N, C-alpha and C positions, 0 to 999 in steps of 0.2 A: 802579171807577176803575182805570186802567192796563191794562184788558183790551184786547187787540188783536183786530181782526176783519178780514174781507175784504169789500169792497163791489164791486159790478159797475162796470166801466169800459169805455167804448167802444173805447179804444186798446189798453190792456194786458189786457183781459178782466176781471182782478181786481186791485184795489189794496188795499194794507194801510193800516189806520187804527187810531187809538187812541181809546177811549171816554174822554172827559174829564169827563163828568157822569153820575152814576148813573141807570140806567134804571128807571123805575117803571111798573108795569102801567097801561096806558091812555095812556101818552105817545105822541104822534103821530110823534115823530122822535127820533133819536139824535144827540147832540152829539159830533162826532168831530174829531180832528186828524189830517190826512194826514201822510205822511212828509216832505213839503216844508214842514211847519209851517202849512199852510193849514187854516183851520177850515171844517168842512163839516157841514151838517145833513142827516142821512140819513132820508128819510121811511119810516115803517113801515106796512105794510098791516095795519090793525087787524082786519079780517075774517079774513084768512089767518094773522094773528099771526106773520108770517115775519120772524124776526130774522136779521141777517147771520151768515155762517159765522165761527166762532172760529178764531183762528190758533194753530198749534202752538208750543210753547215752542222757543226757539232751539236747545236741546240736541238736539232731534229733527230739526231741519232738516238735510237731506243724508243721511238714512237710505237704505241700499241696498235696502231692501224697503219698498215703499209701504204694505204692510199693517201695518207696525210703527208707523205714525203714530198719535198719540192721537186726532186729529180727521181722519176720512177723508172728504174731499169734493173736489170739482173744484179749487177754488183751492189747497188744500193739496198735491194731486198735482202741479198745474202748477208751483207754486213749488218743490217739492222737486226736480222734474226740471230746472228752470231753474238752481237753485243747483248741483246736481251737474254739469250740463253746462257752465255758464259759469265757475264758480269753481274746480271741481276737475277739469274736463275729463274727467269720467266719462261715457261715452256709453251705458253699460248700467245698467239698474235693474230689480230684480225687482218684479213686481206679483203676489204669490201664485204661481200656476203659470205666469204669463206673464213672458217677458223683454222689456222695452221697450228698443229699440235706437234711438238718435238718430243720424242720419247726420252725422258731423263735417265732411264734404267735405274731408277731409285724411287723409293716410296717417299712422297712429299706430303706434308701436313696441310693439304689444301682441299680436302674432300670431306671434312667432318660435317656433322649435322648443322652446326652453327653457320658454316660457309654456305650451305644450301639455303638456309633461311635468309642469309645476307643477300643472296642473289635473287631470291623470290620477290617478285613485284617490281624489280628494277628494270629500267630500259637498258638496251644492249650496250650502249656506249657509256653508261654512267659509272661502271666499275671496270676493273681490269679484265682483259679477255679471259674467258674460262669456258669449259664445256657446259657448266651450269648456266652461263649466260645464253648460250645457243639453245639449251633445253628450255629455259625460261621464255625466250623469244618464240619458240615453237608453241609452247603452252599458251602464251599470251595471244598469239595470232589465231590459234585454234578457237580460243574463247571470243576474241574480238571479231574475226571474220567468219566464224562458224564454218571453217574449211579444214579438212584433214591435212595433217602435216607429216613430213618425212625428214629424218635426220640420216643423211648418207655419209657413212664413215668409210673412208678409203685410204689406201696406202700399202706399202710393201709389207711382206711378212716380217714381224718384229718391230713395226712402227708404232704399235700401241692401239690398234683399232678396237680389239676386244675390250680393253680397259676403258677406252672412251665410251663405247656403247654401254658398258656396264654402269658407268657413272651417270650417263644420261638417263638410264632406266631407274637408277636409285633416286635421281632428282624427281622424276615423275611419280615414283612410289611415295616420296615424302610430301610433295606439295599437292598431289592429287589423291591423298589417302582415301580409302573407301569410307563412305558414310555409314555403312552397316558394320556389323561385327564379323564379317566374313574373312577379314584379314587378307584380302585379295592381293594387296600390295606386297605383303610378305611372301606370298606364293610366287608372285612375279619375280622377285629377287631370288627366291629359292631355286628357280629354274637354272640360274647361272652356274652354281657349283656342279649340278648334274650334267649340263651340257658341256662344261669344261672337262669333266671326268671322262665322258664317253666320246668327246669329239675333239679334244685338244691333246697335243703331244709336244715333246721336246724335239726341235729341229736344230740344225747347225746355226740358223739365224735367230732363233727365238726359243726360250725355255718353255713357253706356254702358248704355242702356236695353234690357232684354230684351224683344224683340217677340214672345215666345212664352212659354208656361208649360211647366214641366217637373216631373216627379216621378221622382226617381232612387232606386231601391232598391239599397242596398248589402248584398250577401249575405255571411253569416258561416257558418263551419263550427261544429262542436261545441266547439272550443277558442276560438271567437270570433276567428278570423283571417279577414281578407277573402278571399273566394274568387271574387268576381265582382260584377257590377252590371248593372242594367237601367234604361233610360230611357224614360219615356213623355212625349210632347210634346203640347201643347195650343195651339190658337189662334195659329198662325203668322200674323203680319200681312203677308199677301201683297201688299196694295195698296202697301206701301212700296217694292216693287221698281220700280213704275212711277210712283209719285208721292211726293214729299216736300214737306212744308210749308216755309215760309220759315225759314231758320236751322236746318233739320234735315238729316240725311244718310241715305243708303241704308244697307244692311247693310255692316258694316266690311270684309267680304271684297272688295267692289268696289274700295275705296280702297287696301286692302293690295296687291291685284293690280296696280293702276295704278302704285302707288309702286315696285313691283318690275319694271315692264314692261321696263326696260333690261337685265335679266339675259339672258344668251345663250340660255337654254332657253326664254324667253318671246318670242323674236323673231317666231315664227310667229303669235302671237296678234294682232299688228297693233295693239297698244294704245299710247296716249299718256297724257298726264296726265288726271286725273279731270275737270278742268274741260271737257274736250272732249266729254263724254258727257252726253246729256240725262238719262239715268237716274241720274247721279251728281251732277249740278250744279243740280238744280231748287231746292234749299234755299239756294243762294248760296255759303256758305263750305264748302269741301270738306275742311278740316282741323280738328283739335281741338287746343286748347292742351295742351301737355304730352304729346301722343300721337305716337309715331313709327310710321306705318303700315308702313313697310318692316321695322322691327324686329319689329313684331307679326306680320308675315307669316312671318318666320323661325320664330317660336314656333309659329305655326299649322302650318307644314310639318313642323316637328320633332314636333309632337303627332300629325299624320297618320302619320308614320313609326313613332312609338312604338306606335301602335295597329295597326300592320301593314297600313296602306293602301299598296298597291303604288305604285311611282313612276309607272307607266303610268296607273293610276286617278287619281292625284293630278293628272297632266297633263290628263286628260280632264275632271276637275272644273273646273280652271282654264280649259279651253277653253270649257266650258259657261258659266262666269261671264262670260268675255270675249264670247261669242256674245250673251248677254243685253244687254251694254252696246252692242254693235253694233246689235242689233235696235231698241234705243231710239232710235237715230239714223236709222232708216229714214224716208225722206221719203214719207209716204203721203198722197196727195192725194184729198180727198173730191170726188165728182162734184156737179154742180149740184143734183140732187134730194136730196142728203144721205143717200140710202140705199145708195150705192155708193162704192167707192174704188179707187184704182189705185196701183201702185208703178213708179217709173222702172226699166226693165230693167237699166240700167247702174249702178244704185246700188251704190257700193263697199261700203257697210255690209252690204247684202244678200249680196253676194259673200262677204264675210268671214264672215257668219253661216252661210251654207250650207257654206263651206269648213271652218269650225271644227267644225260638227256632222256633217259628212259626209253632207249630204242633197242631193237634186236641186234645182238652182237654179230651173228653170222651174216645177216642181210647187209649190215653196214660194211662189214669186212669185204663182202663180195662187190657191192655197188660203188665202193670207193675206187675200185680198180676196173670196173666194167661199165659199159652203158649199152642200152638196148636201141638198136636201129630198126625202124619200121620201113619196109619198102612196099610197093604195090603187090608184090608176090608173096613175101614172107616176112616174118619177124625173126631177127637173130641178135645174138649178144656179141658185142665187140669189146676187146680189151681197151682200157683207157690209160692215158698218161696221168701223172700226178695232178689231182685237182686241188684248188685252193678253198679257203673257207667261204661258205655261203650264208653264214648265220648272222655275222655281226651287223650288217646293214639292216636286216629284218628287226633285230633287237633295237638298234638305233631308232628305226622307224616307230617301233612300238612305244619306246620311251617318249619320243616326240609327241606321238598321238595322245599318250596318257597325260603328258604335261598340258597339252592343249585342252584335254577334257577337264583337267583340274582347274584350268584358268578360264574355262568357257563362261561367258557372261550369261547370267540368268535373266537379266532384264535387257531391254532394247538398247543397243549402242547408239549414242547420239553422234559421236565423232571419235577419231582415233589419231594417235601419233605413232608412226612406224619408225623403227630404228634398224637400219641396214648395216650389217657387219659381214663383209664378204672378202674372199681372197683378194690380195693385191696382185698387181701385175707380176708375173714370174718369168725368169729366164735363167736356166742352168746350163751346165755343159752338155747334158743330155736332156732334151725336151721331148716329152711324149704326148699322148692323147690328153692326159690330165692338164698339162700346162697349156695345151691348145684351147681346151674348154675354158680354163681360168682366164686366159688372155682375151678370148672372144667375149666373155662376160664383161671384162674391163673395158673392151672397146665399146660395148653397148652403154655401159655406165658413163664413159667419157663422152659419148655422143649425147646422152641425156643432159650431161653437164653443159656441153656446148650449146645444145638447144635452149636450155634455160638461161644461161648466162650471156651467150653471144647472139645466136640467131634470133631468138624471141625479142631480145633487147633491141636489136637494130630494126627488126620488122615492126616492132611497136612504134618506134619513132617515125618510120615512114608512114605507117597507117594513121598516126595521129597528126601528121603534117608538121613534125618538129624538125627544124634544120639540123642535119646530122651528117657527118662524113663517115661513110662506111669504113670499118676497120677490117683489114684482112686477118683471118685467123685460120688455124689448121682445122679442116673438116675431115673427120675420119670415115665419112659415109662410103667412099670407095673401098676402104679396107673391109668394112662390114659387108658390102656387096660381094666382095671376093669370097667371103666365108659363107654367107647364108643365102645368096640369091640362087635362082635356077642355074644348075650346072656349076655352082660354086664348089668350094672345097668340101662342105658337108654333103651336098647333093651327090657329088661324085663318089664320096666315101660310102654313102648309103647304096648307091648303084653298084659299087664293087662288092658290097656285102651280099647282094642278091645273086651275084654271079656264082655258079656252083664251085668253080675252082679259082675264085678271086684271091689275089695276093696283094700284100702291101706294096710290092715292087710295081705291079701293074697299075695300081691306083696312083702311085707317085708318077709313073710315066704319063698317065692321063692328065695329071695336074700340069706337068711340063708342057704337054701338047696344047692344053686348053688355055692356060693362063700365062704363057711365056711373055705375052705382050703387056701384061698388067704391071702398073708402076709399083704395086704393093707386093708383088710376088717375084721371087728369084730362085734360080736353080744353083746350088753350090757347085763350084768348079770341080771339086774332088769327090763328089758323091752322086750316085744315081738313085739313092733311096731316101735322100733328105730333101727338104724344101725350106725356103726362107720366106717369112711373112714380115713385111715392114709395118709394124704396129705403131700406134701413136706415141708410145713410150720408148720403144727400142726395136732393133732388128733382131728377130728370133729365128734360129734354125731348129726345125723339128725333124726328128728321126721317124720315118714312117713305120718302122717295125712295131707291130703290136696294135696299130690303129684299128685294123679290121676286127681283130678278136675282141678288143675292148668295146668297140662300137656295137658288135653283135650282142655281147654280154649274155652268153648262153648258159642256161641252168638245166641240169639234167634231172628229168622227172623222177627217176627211180630213187635218187637220194632224197628228194623232197618228200616223196611218198613215205619213206622210212621215218623221216622227222615228223610228218603229219600223224603217224601212228604212235607217237610218243605217249607214254603213260602219264606224262605231265601235261595237263591241259593247256598251260600257257605256251609251252614249246609247240604243241600241235596247232594252237591258234595263230602263232607267228607265221606259219606256212599254209594257212587254210586257203588263201586265195592265190597261192604261189603258182599253181598249175595253170590258172587262167591268165595270169599276168606275169609269166615267168620272165620274159625279156625286160619287163618294166621294173622289176623289183629285185632282181638277183644280185649277187655279189660275185663278180668275175675277178679276173686278175687285175685288180687295181682300177676298175672302172668307176668314174665319179658317179655319185648317187644323187638323184634328183627327187626330193620329197615334195610332193604337191600337197596343197592344203587339205583336199578331200581324202578321206580314208575309206571311201566306199569301195566295195569289191568290184573287180573288173568284170565286164560283160563276158559271159562264157562264149566259147567257140568263135570269138571274133578273130578271125585269122589274120586280118590286117593289123589289128591291135597287137596281136601276139608277136608280130614281126617288127614292131616299132624299135628303132635303134636308139641307143643312148644319145647320140648326137641330135636326133629328131626330138626326143623328149626334152633334152636340155634347151634346144632352141625354143620350144613351146613354153617351157618354164620361164626363160628369159623374157619372152614377149609378154607373158602375164605379169612378171615383175615390173617391166617397163610401163605397162598400162597402169598398174597401181601407183607407181612413182609419179607418172605424168598427171594423175588425177589428184595429186597432193601438192602442197607448197613445200618445195625442198629446202633443206638447210644443209650446208656442206661442212664437213670436218675433214681436213686433209692431214693425215698423220705422216710425220717425217721421221725417218730413221737416221740419227746423226752419225752413227758409225757402225761398222760390221763386227766389232769386237764385244758389243754389249757392255761397254764401259760407261760408267755414269758421268754425265756432263762432259763428254768428249765430242768435239765438233769437227767432222771431216767435210770440208767445203765441197770436195769433188762429189761425194755421195749425196750431199744435201741439194746441190744445184741440179744434179741429175734428176732427182725426184721433183724439184720445183718445176723443171721444164716439162716433166711427164704429166704432172697432175693439173696443169692449166692455171696455176697460181699467177704466173707472170702475165698470161693473157688477161686474167681477171683484173689485174692491176691496171693494165692499159685501158680497158674499156670502162672500169669504174671511175678512173680519173677523168676520162674524156666525156663521159656521158652523164645521164641523170638517173641514178640508181633507184630513187624513190618516186612513186607515182600514185596519185589518188584520182578517182573519178570525182566529177564536180559534186554529185549527190552525196558521196561518202565524205568528201572534204567539208561540204556545207554542214552535214550532220555532226561531224567531229569537231569542227572549229567555230560553230555558230556562236559559241560563248564569247569569242573574241570580237564578234561583229557589233556594230552600233545599231540602235533601235531604228534609226531612219533608214539604214541599209536593209534591215530585215523586212521592212514593209514592201520592198520591191518584189516583183514576181520572178525576175530573171536570176536564177541561182548562179548561173555562169558569171554574170556581170557582178553579182555580190562578191563571189570568190575572187574575181580579178581585182576589185576595189580593195578588198581586205589585204590581199598579198602585196599590192603596190604600197599600201600603208605600212605593213609590218616589215617587209624585206626591201630595203632601199636599193640593193644591187639587182638590176633586172636580169643579169646573167645567171643568177642563182635559181631561176625557175623559168619554165616555159609553159604556155597554154596550148594544149592540143585540142583536137576536136571533141573528145569525150573525157580527157584526163588532164590533170596538171602534173608536170614533171619537175622534180626537184634535184638539185645538185646534192652531193653527199653532205650530210650534216644539217640540212635545212629542216627536215621533218623533226629532227631532235630539237631544233631551235623552236619550231612551232609548238611541239609537245611541251617544251619548257614554259613558253608563254601561256599555253592552255593550263598547265599545272599551276603556274603562278596566279592565273585568274581564279581558278578553282580554290587555290589556297587562300587568296584574298577574300573570296566569297565565304569560304569555310570559316576563316578567322572572324569575319563580320557576324556570321550566324552564331559562332561560338561566343563572341564578345557579347552579343545581345542576350543570348540564352543565359550565359554566365551572369550578366548584369541582373537579369530578371530573377534568376535563382538567388543571387546574393541579396537583392532587395527583399524578396519574400523572406529569406532567412533572417535578414536584419530586422524587418518589421515584426517577425515572430519573436525574435530575441528582445526587441525594444518593448513590445507589449508585455512580455514576461518580466522584463526588468522593471517596467513601470508598476506592475502589480506587486512585485517583490518590494520595490521601494515604498509603495503605498502602505503595505502591511508593516514594513520595517519602520517607516516614519510614524505610523499610528502607534506602534509598540513603543517607539522611543518617546513620542509625545505623552503617552499614558505614563510611561516610566518617569518622565520629567514632571508631569503634573503631580504624581504621587510623591516625587522627591520634593517638589515645592510645598505640597501640603505638609509633609513631614517636617520640612525645614521651618515652615511658619509655626507649626505646633511646637517644635523644639524651641524656637525663639520665644514664643509666649511662655512656655514652661520656664525657660531661662530667665525671662523678664520677671515673672512672678516670684521665682525662687530667689533671684538676686535682690528684688525689692524687699521681700520678706526678711532675707538675711541682713540686708542693710538696715531695715526698720528695727529689727531686733537688736542689732548692734548699736544703733542710734539710741534706742530706748534704754539699753543697758548703760551706755555712756551717759545719757541724760539723767537716768536714775542715779547713777553714781555721782554725777556732777551735782545734782540737786541735793543728794545726801551730804556730799562734801560741803556744798554751800550752806546747807542747813546747820551742819556741825560748826563750820567756820563762822557763820553769822552768829550762831548761839555763843560760840567762844568769844567773838569780838563783843557781843552785847553784854555778856557776863563780865568781860574785862572792863568795859565802860561802866557797867553797873557797879562793879566793885570799886572802880575809881571814884565813880560818883558817890 
């Protein structure tokens, strides 16, 4: 009785209820009372004997680490996140080694400079969960273990990945400020507004959606000051340049430039408002609420200047952007047969395009509609259908390379921290080649997460001889094999691209024939051109139309040659190596772009290289990324999108639980709670915690025995740790406890040293003051004594003077009185004698 449980609900996913009648074994149902006082009879599956999940006591609700909950299951996690998000406005929550970040769709005052300094130097569990705590942990581990780190930020579009990555970079720029005056940390931060301007756009899911992935390596020297950075980009969504869906926008830079077109320096660009351009107005609304494109453009230009991009290069960049807008307004008329097209020779937008790029008008007019075909016997010109923009990705590449050049470390890099911000898993009504590549990348990242959190965890226990019950978890290796192994989806796609008359339909048929038996592949009932892949996060149906064309990514040499002949050096330089690496660097109809770190020109006449498909390049790029991530210590940030309406602090349980299931948070909870998440080698543990050991233990030679003795003394519960062959394993929270004991020991030693030093300093100061006081007193007393002696002498002299004066005055008075008396007596006696005489 009074036990509270969670039961499934179609709207809220899980609902809380109270058991009002004792359950006896064999009962077919539970008698429950819902929170709205409604009585409910919950049926029980007697065969599976599945009882509802128990609810945590109220005192545990709102815990900042999900692994601390008594009952760890989906409804408990969902409820805890909901309470923290809606009642406390806490957007961050730990889940073992993962930080769960819920997008509040609102600016919160939790990212200021003083907050960065508050988290700097703190242990991960000491303060509330925060992206700064994860960044500090990565920074601390880099310094402590001398190993490179990675922060992997993942989540759906609109979940807040870019913002999280940006704040992590700001943290590193603040705490790892450069020792010199190169201001490299400011340059690292300056790359953000530029990359957002040229690579971010408004989508139906997100007002500032990154339409490319990036991995930024921030380099540090031996003193852990920032010395430079390097950026790798993945999957630029080039199709957005020429097409935007309803209520979406092109890349921000187009609107920023149009909003600033009235500035005197931009008169030559011939631009008006964004509504006038096809490439900027297809989505309908060209503005974003609360965003001032003109102000953002000032920030973009300032960032270019800070990164050392010359004013002339900046103007050329803006000329190219303007030229793309003009190209979108070309009136290209298709001929009757549909295989040819033509342009009006007096088209003002073509004139502007040629003028801005400094290319020959007649040549460009001709080769926009024709291409040259070379056969073994002859060369002839063939009419072409409408072609899309080839320039934007080259410009994007040039800017990325220039940013890398500006951020290049001049001194040797000691270590780095990488921040990965890449597309989240995507599924739309129509899913094409772009979504396939994105979801393939997410499969690889999920596998990396699985390897780190699950596989390596359990293999480590077995290798170390720790008693451990294997936990079943979803392994997506079969799905990855379906995509990338020999005769997998990508292999068959490349093979069909080589066939002279290969088609998307033929390729789809080959997939059905080859992979019909695969558990991760399905053929839709109502289509012969689509296929379904069962990904780790969801089941996605892909339309095969356009896959071959996008995979080939063909660039026509004649158009490139015209651009290479531009009178503007930077425009010509953008396409200098295009001929030799056409298939690797072109911008086709929406093919994802893979920028690799190296900017070296491709080797000439490498026929095999020339034929490399986008899928092949992307697979290689992903393998390189995985190698880099696997060579670092990863830290995971899982961004959650709480609702699809972009409303602040609104929590949709269905959407949230869907993402929690997809990103491995629930699996992490299970294994974190059951296992030993922290581990130390005996050597490292001895070196780290020898301060807690006794002198008699330190005299022993067996470090393993010393560590065991120490732990048995410090941690009374033997279940909190296990001794492996080469490592010690700890339950969650035990390392923090040991760190606290170590910190307390150091604090006590520090206080003792401080007390002694302060006592000595005070004694020295006291003795100096005492000596000075004695000297002052000596002189003062001497002065006072001399003054007293003088006073005594003067007093004695005064008394003598007074005595003599008083004596003289009294003597004279006496003599006067005596003289008078004698005179009176003489006269009186004479009178009496005369009287007697007369009598006689």
